[in-house]
Each structure stands twice: as structure tokens, then as C-alpha cells.
mmCIF entry with sequence, helices, sheets and N, C-alpha, C, O atoms, coordinates in Angstrom:
data_MODEL
# 
_entry.id   MODEL 
# 
_entity.id                         1 
_entity.type                       polymer 
_entity.pdbx_number_of_molecules   1 
# 
_entity_poly.entity_id                      1 
_entity_poly.type                           'polypeptide(L)' 
_entity_poly.nstd_linkage                   no 
_entity_poly.nstd_monomer                   no 
_entity_poly.pdbx_seq_one_letter_code       
;(UNK)(UNK)(UNK)(UNK)(UNK)(UNK)(UNK)(UNK)(UNK)(UNK)(UNK)(UNK)(UNK)(UNK)(UNK)(UNK)
(UNK)(UNK)(UNK)(UNK)(UNK)(UNK)(UNK)(UNK)(UNK)(UNK)(UNK)(UNK)(UNK)(UNK)(UNK)(UNK)
(UNK)(UNK)(UNK)(UNK)(UNK)(UNK)(UNK)(UNK)(UNK)(UNK)(UNK)(UNK)(UNK)(UNK)
;
_entity_poly.pdbx_seq_one_letter_code_can   XXXXXXXXXXXXXXXXXXXXXXXXXXXXXXXXXXXXXXXXXXXXXX 
_entity_poly.pdbx_strand_id                 A 
# 
loop_
_entity_poly_seq.entity_id 
_entity_poly_seq.num 
_entity_poly_seq.mon_id 
_entity_poly_seq.hetero 
1 1  UNK n 
1 2  UNK n 
1 3  UNK n 
1 4  UNK n 
1 5  UNK n 
1 6  UNK n 
1 7  UNK n 
1 8  UNK n 
1 9  UNK n 
1 10 UNK n 
1 11 UNK n 
1 12 UNK n 
1 13 UNK n 
1 14 UNK n 
1 15 UNK n 
1 16 UNK n 
1 17 UNK n 
1 18 UNK n 
1 19 UNK n 
1 20 UNK n 
1 21 UNK n 
1 22 UNK n 
1 23 UNK n 
1 24 UNK n 
1 25 UNK n 
1 26 UNK n 
1 27 UNK n 
1 28 UNK n 
1 29 UNK n 
1 30 UNK n 
1 31 UNK n 
1 32 UNK n 
1 33 UNK n 
1 34 UNK n 
1 35 UNK n 
1 36 UNK n 
1 37 UNK n 
1 38 UNK n 
1 39 UNK n 
1 40 UNK n 
1 41 UNK n 
1 42 UNK n 
1 43 UNK n 
1 44 UNK n 
1 45 UNK n 
1 46 UNK n 
# 
_struct_asym.id          A 
_struct_asym.entity_id   1 
# 
_struct_conf.conf_type_id            HELX_P 
_struct_conf.id                      HELX_P1 
_struct_conf.pdbx_PDB_helix_id       AA1 
_struct_conf.beg_label_comp_id       UNK 
_struct_conf.beg_label_asym_id       A 
_struct_conf.beg_label_seq_id        2 
_struct_conf.pdbx_beg_PDB_ins_code   ? 
_struct_conf.end_label_comp_id       UNK 
_struct_conf.end_label_asym_id       A 
_struct_conf.end_label_seq_id        20 
_struct_conf.pdbx_end_PDB_ins_code   ? 
_struct_conf.beg_auth_comp_id        UNK 
_struct_conf.beg_auth_asym_id        A 
_struct_conf.beg_auth_seq_id         2 
_struct_conf.end_auth_comp_id        UNK 
_struct_conf.end_auth_asym_id        A 
_struct_conf.end_auth_seq_id         20 
_struct_conf.pdbx_PDB_helix_class    1 
_struct_conf.details                 ? 
_struct_conf.pdbx_PDB_helix_length   19 
# 
_struct_conf_type.id          HELX_P 
_struct_conf_type.criteria    ? 
_struct_conf_type.reference   ? 
# 
_struct_sheet.id               AA1 
_struct_sheet.type             ? 
_struct_sheet.number_strands   2 
_struct_sheet.details          ? 
# 
_struct_sheet_order.sheet_id     AA1 
_struct_sheet_order.range_id_1   1 
_struct_sheet_order.range_id_2   2 
_struct_sheet_order.offset       ? 
_struct_sheet_order.sense        anti-parallel 
# 
loop_
_struct_sheet_range.sheet_id 
_struct_sheet_range.id 
_struct_sheet_range.beg_label_comp_id 
_struct_sheet_range.beg_label_asym_id 
_struct_sheet_range.beg_label_seq_id 
_struct_sheet_range.pdbx_beg_PDB_ins_code 
_struct_sheet_range.end_label_comp_id 
_struct_sheet_range.end_label_asym_id 
_struct_sheet_range.end_label_seq_id 
_struct_sheet_range.pdbx_end_PDB_ins_code 
_struct_sheet_range.beg_auth_comp_id 
_struct_sheet_range.beg_auth_asym_id 
_struct_sheet_range.beg_auth_seq_id 
_struct_sheet_range.end_auth_comp_id 
_struct_sheet_range.end_auth_asym_id 
_struct_sheet_range.end_auth_seq_id 
AA1 1 UNK A 24 ? UNK A 32 ? UNK A 24 UNK A 32 
AA1 2 UNK A 35 ? UNK A 42 ? UNK A 35 UNK A 42 
# 
loop_
_atom_site.group_PDB 
_atom_site.id 
_atom_site.type_symbol 
_atom_site.label_atom_id 
_atom_site.label_alt_id 
_atom_site.label_comp_id 
_atom_site.label_asym_id 
_atom_site.label_entity_id 
_atom_site.label_seq_id 
_atom_site.pdbx_PDB_ins_code 
_atom_site.Cartn_x 
_atom_site.Cartn_y 
_atom_site.Cartn_z 
_atom_site.occupancy 
_atom_site.B_iso_or_equiv 
_atom_site.pdbx_formal_charge 
_atom_site.auth_seq_id 
_atom_site.auth_comp_id 
_atom_site.auth_asym_id 
_atom_site.auth_atom_id 
_atom_site.pdbx_PDB_model_num 
ATOM 1   N N  . UNK A 1 1  ? -1.473  13.373  -2.855 1.00 0.00 ? 1  UNK A N  1 
ATOM 2   C CA . UNK A 1 1  ? -2.315  12.188  -2.922 1.00 0.00 ? 1  UNK A CA 1 
ATOM 3   C C  . UNK A 1 1  ? -1.701  11.119  -3.837 1.00 0.00 ? 1  UNK A C  1 
ATOM 4   O O  . UNK A 1 1  ? -1.808  9.926   -3.553 1.00 0.00 ? 1  UNK A O  1 
ATOM 5   N N  . UNK A 1 2  ? -1.072  11.536  -4.913 1.00 0.00 ? 2  UNK A N  1 
ATOM 6   C CA . UNK A 1 2  ? -0.499  10.600  -5.835 1.00 0.00 ? 2  UNK A CA 1 
ATOM 7   C C  . UNK A 1 2  ? 0.708   9.906   -5.207 1.00 0.00 ? 2  UNK A C  1 
ATOM 8   O O  . UNK A 1 2  ? 0.942   8.728   -5.476 1.00 0.00 ? 2  UNK A O  1 
ATOM 9   N N  . UNK A 1 3  ? 1.460   10.593  -4.395 1.00 0.00 ? 3  UNK A N  1 
ATOM 10  C CA . UNK A 1 3  ? 2.613   10.013  -3.723 1.00 0.00 ? 3  UNK A CA 1 
ATOM 11  C C  . UNK A 1 3  ? 2.176   8.920   -2.727 1.00 0.00 ? 3  UNK A C  1 
ATOM 12  O O  . UNK A 1 3  ? 2.859   7.906   -2.578 1.00 0.00 ? 3  UNK A O  1 
ATOM 13  N N  . UNK A 1 4  ? 1.068   9.125   -2.067 1.00 0.00 ? 4  UNK A N  1 
ATOM 14  C CA . UNK A 1 4  ? 0.552   8.140   -1.116 1.00 0.00 ? 4  UNK A CA 1 
ATOM 15  C C  . UNK A 1 4  ? 0.152   6.838   -1.832 1.00 0.00 ? 4  UNK A C  1 
ATOM 16  O O  . UNK A 1 4  ? 0.433   5.740   -1.353 1.00 0.00 ? 4  UNK A O  1 
ATOM 17  N N  . UNK A 1 5  ? -0.498  6.986   -2.967 1.00 0.00 ? 5  UNK A N  1 
ATOM 18  C CA . UNK A 1 5  ? -0.879  5.805   -3.768 1.00 0.00 ? 5  UNK A CA 1 
ATOM 19  C C  . UNK A 1 5  ? 0.341   5.016   -4.239 1.00 0.00 ? 5  UNK A C  1 
ATOM 20  O O  . UNK A 1 5  ? 0.356   3.785   -4.198 1.00 0.00 ? 5  UNK A O  1 
ATOM 21  N N  . UNK A 1 6  ? 1.369   5.753   -4.690 1.00 0.00 ? 6  UNK A N  1 
ATOM 22  C CA . UNK A 1 6  ? 2.582   5.053   -5.169 1.00 0.00 ? 6  UNK A CA 1 
ATOM 23  C C  . UNK A 1 6  ? 3.290   4.352   -4.004 1.00 0.00 ? 6  UNK A C  1 
ATOM 24  O O  . UNK A 1 6  ? 3.812   3.250   -4.171 1.00 0.00 ? 6  UNK A O  1 
ATOM 25  N N  . UNK A 1 7  ? 3.310   4.979   -2.838 1.00 0.00 ? 7  UNK A N  1 
ATOM 26  C CA . UNK A 1 7  ? 3.972   4.378   -1.683 1.00 0.00 ? 7  UNK A CA 1 
ATOM 27  C C  . UNK A 1 7  ? 3.231   3.130   -1.234 1.00 0.00 ? 7  UNK A C  1 
ATOM 28  O O  . UNK A 1 7  ? 3.856   2.108   -0.951 1.00 0.00 ? 7  UNK A O  1 
ATOM 29  N N  . UNK A 1 8  ? 1.933   3.198   -1.164 1.00 0.00 ? 8  UNK A N  1 
ATOM 30  C CA . UNK A 1 8  ? 1.123   2.022   -0.774 1.00 0.00 ? 8  UNK A CA 1 
ATOM 31  C C  . UNK A 1 8  ? 1.279   0.895   -1.796 1.00 0.00 ? 8  UNK A C  1 
ATOM 32  O O  . UNK A 1 8  ? 1.349   -0.271  -1.408 1.00 0.00 ? 8  UNK A O  1 
ATOM 33  N N  . UNK A 1 9  ? 1.333   1.205   -3.058 1.00 0.00 ? 9  UNK A N  1 
ATOM 34  C CA . UNK A 1 9  ? 1.548   0.184   -4.091 1.00 0.00 ? 9  UNK A CA 1 
ATOM 35  C C  . UNK A 1 9  ? 2.899   -0.481  -3.968 1.00 0.00 ? 9  UNK A C  1 
ATOM 36  O O  . UNK A 1 9  ? 3.019   -1.695  -4.129 1.00 0.00 ? 9  UNK A O  1 
ATOM 37  N N  . UNK A 1 10 ? 3.927   0.319   -3.680 1.00 0.00 ? 10 UNK A N  1 
ATOM 38  C CA . UNK A 1 10 ? 5.259   -0.241  -3.504 1.00 0.00 ? 10 UNK A CA 1 
ATOM 39  C C  . UNK A 1 10 ? 5.346   -1.159  -2.300 1.00 0.00 ? 10 UNK A C  1 
ATOM 40  O O  . UNK A 1 10 ? 5.974   -2.216  -2.361 1.00 0.00 ? 10 UNK A O  1 
ATOM 41  N N  . UNK A 1 11 ? 4.708   -0.750  -1.188 1.00 0.00 ? 11 UNK A N  1 
ATOM 42  C CA . UNK A 1 11 ? 4.681   -1.587  0.013  1.00 0.00 ? 11 UNK A CA 1 
ATOM 43  C C  . UNK A 1 11 ? 3.928   -2.874  -0.223 1.00 0.00 ? 11 UNK A C  1 
ATOM 44  O O  . UNK A 1 11 ? 4.360   -3.935  0.229  1.00 0.00 ? 11 UNK A O  1 
ATOM 45  N N  . UNK A 1 12 ? 2.804   -2.801  -0.926 1.00 0.00 ? 12 UNK A N  1 
ATOM 46  C CA . UNK A 1 12 ? 1.987   -3.991  -1.223 1.00 0.00 ? 12 UNK A CA 1 
ATOM 47  C C  . UNK A 1 12 ? 2.764   -4.961  -2.121 1.00 0.00 ? 12 UNK A C  1 
ATOM 48  O O  . UNK A 1 12 ? 2.712   -6.170  -1.898 1.00 0.00 ? 12 UNK A O  1 
ATOM 49  N N  . UNK A 1 13 ? 3.468   -4.467  -3.109 1.00 0.00 ? 13 UNK A N  1 
ATOM 50  C CA . UNK A 1 13 ? 4.240   -5.324  -3.991 1.00 0.00 ? 13 UNK A CA 1 
ATOM 51  C C  . UNK A 1 13 ? 5.404   -6.000  -3.248 1.00 0.00 ? 13 UNK A C  1 
ATOM 52  O O  . UNK A 1 13 ? 5.700   -7.174  -3.469 1.00 0.00 ? 13 UNK A O  1 
ATOM 53  N N  . UNK A 1 14 ? 6.051   -5.234  -2.367 1.00 0.00 ? 14 UNK A N  1 
ATOM 54  C CA . UNK A 1 14 ? 7.154   -5.784  -1.595 1.00 0.00 ? 14 UNK A CA 1 
ATOM 55  C C  . UNK A 1 14 ? 6.715   -6.893  -0.678 1.00 0.00 ? 14 UNK A C  1 
ATOM 56  O O  . UNK A 1 14 ? 7.341   -7.952  -0.643 1.00 0.00 ? 14 UNK A O  1 
ATOM 57  N N  . UNK A 1 15 ? 5.644   -6.671  0.071  1.00 0.00 ? 15 UNK A N  1 
ATOM 58  C CA . UNK A 1 15 ? 5.189   -7.698  0.990  1.00 0.00 ? 15 UNK A CA 1 
ATOM 59  C C  . UNK A 1 15 ? 4.580   -8.899  0.285  1.00 0.00 ? 15 UNK A C  1 
ATOM 60  O O  . UNK A 1 15 ? 4.739   -10.023 0.762  1.00 0.00 ? 15 UNK A O  1 
ATOM 61  N N  . UNK A 1 16 ? 3.890   -8.703  -0.829 1.00 0.00 ? 16 UNK A N  1 
ATOM 62  C CA . UNK A 1 16 ? 3.311   -9.841  -1.517 1.00 0.00 ? 16 UNK A CA 1 
ATOM 63  C C  . UNK A 1 16 ? 4.406   -10.731 -2.112 1.00 0.00 ? 16 UNK A C  1 
ATOM 64  O O  . UNK A 1 16 ? 4.262   -11.953 -2.154 1.00 0.00 ? 16 UNK A O  1 
ATOM 65  N N  . UNK A 1 17 ? 5.510   -10.110 -2.574 1.00 0.00 ? 17 UNK A N  1 
ATOM 66  C CA . UNK A 1 17 ? 6.574   -10.956 -3.137 1.00 0.00 ? 17 UNK A CA 1 
ATOM 67  C C  . UNK A 1 17 ? 7.274   -11.724 -2.017 1.00 0.00 ? 17 UNK A C  1 
ATOM 68  O O  . UNK A 1 17 ? 7.738   -12.838 -2.257 1.00 0.00 ? 17 UNK A O  1 
ATOM 69  N N  . UNK A 1 18 ? 7.369   -11.174 -0.799 1.00 0.00 ? 18 UNK A N  1 
ATOM 70  C CA . UNK A 1 18 ? 7.968   -11.896 0.291  1.00 0.00 ? 18 UNK A CA 1 
ATOM 71  C C  . UNK A 1 18 ? 7.113   -13.041 0.771  1.00 0.00 ? 18 UNK A C  1 
ATOM 72  O O  . UNK A 1 18 ? 7.634   -14.086 1.160  1.00 0.00 ? 18 UNK A O  1 
ATOM 73  N N  . UNK A 1 19 ? 5.795   -12.858 0.749  1.00 0.00 ? 19 UNK A N  1 
ATOM 74  C CA . UNK A 1 19 ? 4.876   -13.899 1.219  1.00 0.00 ? 19 UNK A CA 1 
ATOM 75  C C  . UNK A 1 19 ? 4.872   -15.071 0.216  1.00 0.00 ? 19 UNK A C  1 
ATOM 76  O O  . UNK A 1 19 ? 4.893   -16.230 0.631  1.00 0.00 ? 19 UNK A O  1 
ATOM 77  N N  . UNK A 1 20 ? 4.846   -14.786 -1.070 1.00 0.00 ? 20 UNK A N  1 
ATOM 78  C CA . UNK A 1 20 ? 4.712   -15.838 -2.066 1.00 0.00 ? 20 UNK A CA 1 
ATOM 79  C C  . UNK A 1 20 ? 6.027   -16.452 -2.517 1.00 0.00 ? 20 UNK A C  1 
ATOM 80  O O  . UNK A 1 20 ? 6.017   -17.393 -3.311 1.00 0.00 ? 20 UNK A O  1 
ATOM 81  N N  . UNK A 1 21 ? 7.154   -15.953 -2.037 1.00 0.00 ? 21 UNK A N  1 
ATOM 82  C CA . UNK A 1 21 ? 8.431   -16.505 -2.473 1.00 0.00 ? 21 UNK A CA 1 
ATOM 83  C C  . UNK A 1 21 ? 8.888   -17.570 -1.474 1.00 0.00 ? 21 UNK A C  1 
ATOM 84  O O  . UNK A 1 21 ? 9.746   -17.320 -0.627 1.00 0.00 ? 21 UNK A O  1 
ATOM 85  N N  . UNK A 1 22 ? 8.309   -18.738 -1.589 1.00 0.00 ? 22 UNK A N  1 
ATOM 86  C CA . UNK A 1 22 ? 8.663   -19.859 -0.696 1.00 0.00 ? 22 UNK A CA 1 
ATOM 87  C C  . UNK A 1 22 ? 9.573   -20.801 -1.508 1.00 0.00 ? 22 UNK A C  1 
ATOM 88  O O  . UNK A 1 22 ? 9.315   -21.103 -2.673 1.00 0.00 ? 22 UNK A O  1 
ATOM 89  N N  . UNK A 1 23 ? 10.611  -21.233 -0.859 1.00 0.00 ? 23 UNK A N  1 
ATOM 90  C CA . UNK A 1 23 ? 11.492  -22.244 -1.492 1.00 0.00 ? 23 UNK A CA 1 
ATOM 91  C C  . UNK A 1 23 ? 10.898  -23.623 -1.213 1.00 0.00 ? 23 UNK A C  1 
ATOM 92  O O  . UNK A 1 23 ? 10.860  -24.054 -0.060 1.00 0.00 ? 23 UNK A O  1 
ATOM 93  N N  . UNK A 1 24 ? 10.449  -24.301 -2.220 1.00 0.00 ? 24 UNK A N  1 
ATOM 94  C CA . UNK A 1 24 ? 9.867   -25.602 -2.024 1.00 0.00 ? 24 UNK A CA 1 
ATOM 95  C C  . UNK A 1 24 ? 10.762  -26.682 -2.643 1.00 0.00 ? 24 UNK A C  1 
ATOM 96  O O  . UNK A 1 24 ? 11.370  -26.486 -3.695 1.00 0.00 ? 24 UNK A O  1 
ATOM 97  N N  . UNK A 1 25 ? 10.819  -27.784 -1.979 1.00 0.00 ? 25 UNK A N  1 
ATOM 98  C CA . UNK A 1 25 ? 11.646  -28.884 -2.445 1.00 0.00 ? 25 UNK A CA 1 
ATOM 99  C C  . UNK A 1 25 ? 10.781  -29.902 -3.166 1.00 0.00 ? 25 UNK A C  1 
ATOM 100 O O  . UNK A 1 25 ? 11.187  -30.428 -4.203 1.00 0.00 ? 25 UNK A O  1 
ATOM 101 N N  . UNK A 1 26 ? 9.605   -30.191 -2.644 1.00 0.00 ? 26 UNK A N  1 
ATOM 102 C CA . UNK A 1 26 ? 8.792   -31.261 -3.213 1.00 0.00 ? 26 UNK A CA 1 
ATOM 103 C C  . UNK A 1 26 ? 7.321   -30.876 -3.007 1.00 0.00 ? 26 UNK A C  1 
ATOM 104 O O  . UNK A 1 26 ? 6.944   -30.308 -1.983 1.00 0.00 ? 26 UNK A O  1 
ATOM 105 N N  . UNK A 1 27 ? 6.526   -31.196 -3.990 1.00 0.00 ? 27 UNK A N  1 
ATOM 106 C CA . UNK A 1 27 ? 5.076   -30.987 -3.891 1.00 0.00 ? 27 UNK A CA 1 
ATOM 107 C C  . UNK A 1 27 ? 4.387   -32.334 -3.976 1.00 0.00 ? 27 UNK A C  1 
ATOM 108 O O  . UNK A 1 27 ? 4.549   -33.076 -4.944 1.00 0.00 ? 27 UNK A O  1 
ATOM 109 N N  . UNK A 1 28 ? 3.609   -32.636 -2.933 1.00 0.00 ? 28 UNK A N  1 
ATOM 110 C CA . UNK A 1 28 ? 2.876   -33.888 -2.927 1.00 0.00 ? 28 UNK A CA 1 
ATOM 111 C C  . UNK A 1 28 ? 1.402   -33.575 -3.149 1.00 0.00 ? 28 UNK A C  1 
ATOM 112 O O  . UNK A 1 28 ? 0.845   -32.684 -2.507 1.00 0.00 ? 28 UNK A O  1 
ATOM 113 N N  . UNK A 1 29 ? 0.786   -34.302 -4.048 1.00 0.00 ? 29 UNK A N  1 
ATOM 114 C CA . UNK A 1 29 ? -0.653  -34.137 -4.299 1.00 0.00 ? 29 UNK A CA 1 
ATOM 115 C C  . UNK A 1 29 ? -1.373  -35.346 -3.733 1.00 0.00 ? 29 UNK A C  1 
ATOM 116 O O  . UNK A 1 29 ? -1.050  -36.494 -4.040 1.00 0.00 ? 29 UNK A O  1 
ATOM 117 N N  . UNK A 1 30 ? -2.366  -35.052 -2.891 1.00 0.00 ? 30 UNK A N  1 
ATOM 118 C CA . UNK A 1 30 ? -3.114  -36.112 -2.218 1.00 0.00 ? 30 UNK A CA 1 
ATOM 119 C C  . UNK A 1 30 ? -4.595  -35.908 -2.520 1.00 0.00 ? 30 UNK A C  1 
ATOM 120 O O  . UNK A 1 30 ? -5.087  -34.780 -2.495 1.00 0.00 ? 30 UNK A O  1 
ATOM 121 N N  . UNK A 1 31 ? -5.287  -36.972 -2.798 1.00 0.00 ? 31 UNK A N  1 
ATOM 122 C CA . UNK A 1 31 ? -6.719  -36.923 -3.006 1.00 0.00 ? 31 UNK A CA 1 
ATOM 123 C C  . UNK A 1 31 ? -7.402  -37.749 -1.941 1.00 0.00 ? 31 UNK A C  1 
ATOM 124 O O  . UNK A 1 31 ? -7.156  -38.948 -1.814 1.00 0.00 ? 31 UNK A O  1 
ATOM 125 N N  . UNK A 1 32 ? -8.273  -37.093 -1.167 1.00 0.00 ? 32 UNK A N  1 
ATOM 126 C CA . UNK A 1 32 ? -9.035  -37.774 -0.148 1.00 0.00 ? 32 UNK A CA 1 
ATOM 127 C C  . UNK A 1 32 ? -10.513 -37.551 -0.485 1.00 0.00 ? 32 UNK A C  1 
ATOM 128 O O  . UNK A 1 32 ? -11.034 -36.441 -0.379 1.00 0.00 ? 32 UNK A O  1 
ATOM 129 N N  . UNK A 1 33 ? -11.163 -38.633 -0.892 1.00 0.00 ? 33 UNK A N  1 
ATOM 130 C CA . UNK A 1 33 ? -12.555 -38.487 -1.321 1.00 0.00 ? 33 UNK A CA 1 
ATOM 131 C C  . UNK A 1 33 ? -12.625 -37.652 -2.556 1.00 0.00 ? 33 UNK A C  1 
ATOM 132 O O  . UNK A 1 33 ? -11.952 -37.953 -3.542 1.00 0.00 ? 33 UNK A O  1 
ATOM 133 N N  . UNK A 1 34 ? -13.412 -36.618 -2.538 1.00 0.00 ? 34 UNK A N  1 
ATOM 134 C CA . UNK A 1 34 ? -13.534 -35.716 -3.711 1.00 0.00 ? 34 UNK A CA 1 
ATOM 135 C C  . UNK A 1 34 ? -12.678 -34.472 -3.559 1.00 0.00 ? 34 UNK A C  1 
ATOM 136 O O  . UNK A 1 34 ? -12.767 -33.571 -4.393 1.00 0.00 ? 34 UNK A O  1 
ATOM 137 N N  . UNK A 1 35 ? -11.850 -34.390 -2.523 1.00 0.00 ? 35 UNK A N  1 
ATOM 138 C CA . UNK A 1 35 ? -11.017 -33.206 -2.281 1.00 0.00 ? 35 UNK A CA 1 
ATOM 139 C C  . UNK A 1 35 ? -9.565  -33.472 -2.646 1.00 0.00 ? 35 UNK A C  1 
ATOM 140 O O  . UNK A 1 35 ? -9.039  -34.547 -2.358 1.00 0.00 ? 35 UNK A O  1 
ATOM 141 N N  . UNK A 1 36 ? -8.918  -32.507 -3.274 1.00 0.00 ? 36 UNK A N  1 
ATOM 142 C CA . UNK A 1 36 ? -7.519  -32.594 -3.643 1.00 0.00 ? 36 UNK A CA 1 
ATOM 143 C C  . UNK A 1 36 ? -6.704  -31.659 -2.754 1.00 0.00 ? 36 UNK A C  1 
ATOM 144 O O  . UNK A 1 36 ? -7.093  -30.514 -2.527 1.00 0.00 ? 36 UNK A O  1 
ATOM 145 N N  . UNK A 1 37 ? -5.567  -32.152 -2.251 1.00 0.00 ? 37 UNK A N  1 
ATOM 146 C CA . UNK A 1 37 ? -4.681  -31.341 -1.437 1.00 0.00 ? 37 UNK A CA 1 
ATOM 147 C C  . UNK A 1 37 ? -3.283  -31.343 -2.018 1.00 0.00 ? 37 UNK A C  1 
ATOM 148 O O  . UNK A 1 37 ? -2.853  -32.331 -2.614 1.00 0.00 ? 37 UNK A O  1 
ATOM 149 N N  . UNK A 1 38 ? -2.564  -30.223 -1.844 1.00 0.00 ? 38 UNK A N  1 
ATOM 150 C CA . UNK A 1 38 ? -1.189  -30.140 -2.247 1.00 0.00 ? 38 UNK A CA 1 
ATOM 151 C C  . UNK A 1 38 ? -0.367  -29.779 -1.033 1.00 0.00 ? 38 UNK A C  1 
ATOM 152 O O  . UNK A 1 38 ? -0.661  -28.803 -0.342 1.00 0.00 ? 38 UNK A O  1 
ATOM 153 N N  . UNK A 1 39 ? 0.684   -30.581 -0.763 1.00 0.00 ? 39 UNK A N  1 
ATOM 154 C CA . UNK A 1 39 ? 1.560   -30.335 0.379  1.00 0.00 ? 39 UNK A CA 1 
ATOM 155 C C  . UNK A 1 39 ? 2.888   -29.812 -0.165 1.00 0.00 ? 39 UNK A C  1 
ATOM 156 O O  . UNK A 1 39 ? 3.488   -30.423 -1.049 1.00 0.00 ? 39 UNK A O  1 
ATOM 157 N N  . UNK A 1 40 ? 3.336   -28.693 0.362  1.00 0.00 ? 40 UNK A N  1 
ATOM 158 C CA . UNK A 1 40 ? 4.606   -28.095 -0.052 1.00 0.00 ? 40 UNK A CA 1 
ATOM 159 C C  . UNK A 1 40 ? 5.619   -28.297 1.082  1.00 0.00 ? 40 UNK A C  1 
ATOM 160 O O  . UNK A 1 40 ? 5.422   -27.794 2.188  1.00 0.00 ? 40 UNK A O  1 
ATOM 161 N N  . UNK A 1 41 ? 6.680   -29.018 0.810  1.00 0.00 ? 41 UNK A N  1 
ATOM 162 C CA . UNK A 1 41 ? 7.744   -29.228 1.763  1.00 0.00 ? 41 UNK A CA 1 
ATOM 163 C C  . UNK A 1 41 ? 8.816   -28.178 1.554  1.00 0.00 ? 41 UNK A C  1 
ATOM 164 O O  . UNK A 1 41 ? 9.368   -28.055 0.460  1.00 0.00 ? 41 UNK A O  1 
ATOM 165 N N  . UNK A 1 42 ? 9.114   -27.417 2.605  1.00 0.00 ? 42 UNK A N  1 
ATOM 166 C CA . UNK A 1 42 ? 10.114  -26.374 2.498  1.00 0.00 ? 42 UNK A CA 1 
ATOM 167 C C  . UNK A 1 42 ? 11.517  -26.976 2.609  1.00 0.00 ? 42 UNK A C  1 
ATOM 168 O O  . UNK A 1 42 ? 11.704  -28.020 3.234  1.00 0.00 ? 42 UNK A O  1 
ATOM 169 N N  . UNK A 1 43 ? 12.473  -26.327 2.013  1.00 0.00 ? 43 UNK A N  1 
ATOM 170 C CA . UNK A 1 43 ? 13.906  -26.753 2.116  1.00 0.00 ? 43 UNK A CA 1 
ATOM 171 C C  . UNK A 1 43 ? 14.405  -26.338 3.487  1.00 0.00 ? 43 UNK A C  1 
ATOM 172 O O  . UNK A 1 43 ? 14.076  -25.267 3.997  1.00 0.00 ? 43 UNK A O  1 
ATOM 173 N N  . UNK A 1 44 ? 15.210  -27.220 4.069  1.00 0.00 ? 44 UNK A N  1 
ATOM 174 C CA . UNK A 1 44 ? 15.848  -26.886 5.344  1.00 0.00 ? 44 UNK A CA 1 
ATOM 175 C C  . UNK A 1 44 ? 17.215  -26.284 5.011  1.00 0.00 ? 44 UNK A C  1 
ATOM 176 O O  . UNK A 1 44 ? 18.114  -26.968 4.521  1.00 0.00 ? 44 UNK A O  1 
ATOM 177 N N  . UNK A 1 45 ? 17.344  -24.994 5.287  1.00 0.00 ? 45 UNK A N  1 
ATOM 178 C CA . UNK A 1 45 ? 18.615  -24.321 5.033  1.00 0.00 ? 45 UNK A CA 1 
ATOM 179 C C  . UNK A 1 45 ? 19.391  -24.234 6.314  1.00 0.00 ? 45 UNK A C  1 
ATOM 180 O O  . UNK A 1 45 ? 18.904  -23.695 7.308  1.00 0.00 ? 45 UNK A O  1 
ATOM 181 N N  . UNK A 1 46 ? 20.617  -24.769 6.302  1.00 0.00 ? 46 UNK A N  1 
ATOM 182 C CA . UNK A 1 46 ? 21.448  -24.782 7.528  1.00 0.00 ? 46 UNK A CA 1 
ATOM 183 C C  . UNK A 1 46 ? 22.699  -24.018 7.312  1.00 0.00 ? 46 UNK A C  1 
ATOM 184 O O  . UNK A 1 46 ? 23.524  -23.914 8.220  1.00 0.00 ? 46 UNK A O  1 
# 
């Protein structure tokens, strides 16, 4: 049972780091009315 918990934790950490590791070039903050938005422009890698 302990091995299953460790394996699930390792998988969760791996996938969460892949999801949140975005390369951003510029962040634009826009306010429309009472709402604030942030736009993240990704770098184009060629």
C-alpha cells in the first residue's frame, strides 16, 4: 500500500510540473470593468 501512494505522488508531481512549466515571453494585464485579466504570450520556438 505504501508503494502505491509513493508511485501516485511521483506521477502527480511529474505531471503538475509539466503543466505549470510554461515559457512565457510577456504578460499583459487588462482590466475590463471590474474584472482583471492576465494574458500570457508563449515564446515561439523554431
